[in-house]
Every structure is written in C-alpha cells, then in structure tokens.
N, C-alpha and C positions, 0 to 999 in steps of 0.2 A: 370433558373439565371436573375440574373444583369447583368443590362448593362455594370455595373461596376466592378463588379468582372470577365467577360467576359474580360474586358481590363487591366482588374492586370496580369489575366492570357494570353491574350497575349505577354503585355509588358513582362511577367518573360519569355517566350521562346525564347522569339528573343532580348533577352541582350546578347544573344556570340555572335551574330551576329555584334551588336556592339562594340565591345569588337576588336571584328577583324576587325575589318572597322577601327578601330581608328588605331589598331598597324600595319596594313599598309599601311593604311595613312601615318602617323607620319616614317614608315621603308622607305619612301617619292616615294611607286608603285601607282602610275593610277588608277580611278578606270573608266573602260567603260562606256556609259546609259547600254551596252547588262551583265557590271558584276554586276554590280546595281539589275538590273531585275532577271536578275539569278537568283541574293541570296534572292531578294521577293518573286518569286514562288518558291523556293523550301523549302523556307518555312512553306509559305501557304499554296502548295501543302500536306507537311505531316502534317502538322494539319488539313487540311482537309481528306486524308485521313486515319488518322493514329483515325479519329471520325467517321467515316464512317464504316471502317472494325472493332472501341475498344472492343465488342461483339466476333470475331475471333481472334485477338489478345489475348480478356484473358487468355489459358492458357499457354500459351509463360509467361515470368516474364519481365518488363519494365526495370528490372538494365540488362538484358542481353542487352537490346535494346544500354541504355546509357555502360555502355560498349566496345558495337562495337563501337556505334561512337566516343566513350576516346578513342580508341587505336589507330583510323584514325585522332584524328586528331592529335597524337603523331607523325604520322608517314607524318605529312604533318609539322609541327613543325619544323620535319627535316630536309624534302626538304624543306622547309625556311631557317634553316640553313649554307644548303651547299648552295641554291641559293645564299645569304648575305657577304659566304670566297670566292665567281667563283667557284665553281667546280661544279655549274647546270647554265648555260648559264640568263637570268634570256630577258624575252623581252623586250628588247628598243625596244624606240620611234629613226627611224634613224633622226628626226634630229632634236630633242634635248637629247637624249640617257634617258630619263628618264625611268622609268620602267614601267609598266601596268597589272595591270591582266584582263585578258580577259574573256569570260566567259566559257570558259573552264576550265579553275583553277578558276573563285570561283564555277565552279558547281562540282567540288570531296572537297572544300575549305563546300559547303554548305551543301551537304551530311557529314558530318560530323559537320557538326556545330547545325543545323536542325533535330538532336536529341532529342532536352531539347521540339520540335515543336510537334516531334513527341509521344515521351515520353508522355509530357503532354497530347493528344489526344490522348493517349489509355485509362488511368487512368481514366478523365473527357465524353468523348466521350459515357459508359453504365446509365449516370445521365445523360444525356439532352434529349431534343425529337429533329425531324428531324431543323426542324427555326434555335433551339437554336444551333444548330452544318453549323449550316451553317453561319451565324450571328458569329460566332464563327470565322469557317476561314476566312470573309471577311477584320471581323477585325481584323485579323491577317497580315492578307498582307498589310493588310495599315499600322497597328502597326506597320511592318516589314522595311517596304519601307520609314517607318521615322526616324524612330532608326539607319536604315546604312547610310543616308542622313547626320539625326549629327555626326556618329561616324569617319565618312569620314570627317564633318566638322574642327571637333574639333579633330582631325587629322592629320590635316592640319594650325590650326592652333597651334597646339607641336609641331610640324617637326617647324614650324618660333622659336619660343619661342626656342627650340632647338638646331637652325641651323641646319648647312652639314657637320655634328657629323657619324663617320663612327660606334660610336657604336647601331645608333639607325639604321641600316640595317640590327642587329640580332632579336631588339622588337616583331617582325609577327612574327618570329619560335620562338623562344624564349612560346607569350603568345599563342600560340598553344598549345607546348609542354608545357606548366605550364596547361592551361583547362582541356585537356586528364588528365594528370596526376592524376587535384585537382578530375576529376569524376570519375578517376577509386578507386581514395579514398574514396568519401565520397558518394557518389550516389550505 
C-alpha cells in the first residue's frame, strides 16, 4: 500500500473524531490534554488491534461492529442532550463554570466513534504485511491527533461566531445521535 493510500485511509477513519471534537467545542465543552490523548490513543489502538487481529475477525461481519458502535453513539448522544437540558450535571470548573470533557468521558465517546477505525482495520488487515500494518496504525494515531486538534480549534471558532446561545449546548448530543443513526442506516 502506498503512503498516500494509508494517509487517506487513516484520515477517513478519524473524521468522526474530528466531528465529535467540533460539536463538543461548539457546545462550549473544553478538552483536557488527557481527553485528547485518550481519543487519539483509542483510534490508534483500535486501528492497530483490528489490523493485527483481522484474520481472527473475518468470520464476524464488520457491519455488526459498526451497528454496535452506532447504538453506542446514540446512547452517548442521548446522554449529551440530557446534560444540555440540565438532567445530568456536567463536570464544571469551580472557578470559571466551564464544562470540561474529562478523560473518562472521552473514553466512552471514543469507543463509539472509533468503530470506523476498527472496521477499516478489519477489512484492510488481510491485505497488508506487518510493516504496512505498523505504518498504518502509526499514521492513524498522528492523523487522528491532528484532526482532533483541528476540530477543537474549528469548534472554538464556530462557538465564538455563534456566541453563547443556549441551543448550541445541544449540538454535541444531536451530532452524536445523528452520526449513530446515519451509521445504522447506511452501513
């Protein structure tokens, strides 16, 4: 596999993480270094695990993995809507009152969002040799980090453009539910 193909594969498998970062940041939720590290690691580890275990997963349908991840995203979206409506307490900073995505919540969101990386790894793993698998997992890790940081930055900018509007707090939950529903319907 050529470097450009691996880069496209890694980028496509991490776009959901970027979209999630945008929607969280537009909603005014800040990211800790730990939450960014967890989101990045889960994508890279998901890709690596699925690439190296792809032969073992061949009897199972990749669609089943996607459907499970989609249902998980819908539940995370419902939790986000409940948090936005005040039914769940966000993790607020005592000094500023800002909502923060902690590493534990980033883990649960990442497990749902990283299903694309997992499915891509399962479907391409049998075609790659060991060196290409290591290269693909490593590139996925760095591409995912770059896309998450880009998503956080873009989301922060969009949040400034739209100002502090109450409906923006619902964006994160709606996005996750939409993404989960889209995955259920199309994949």
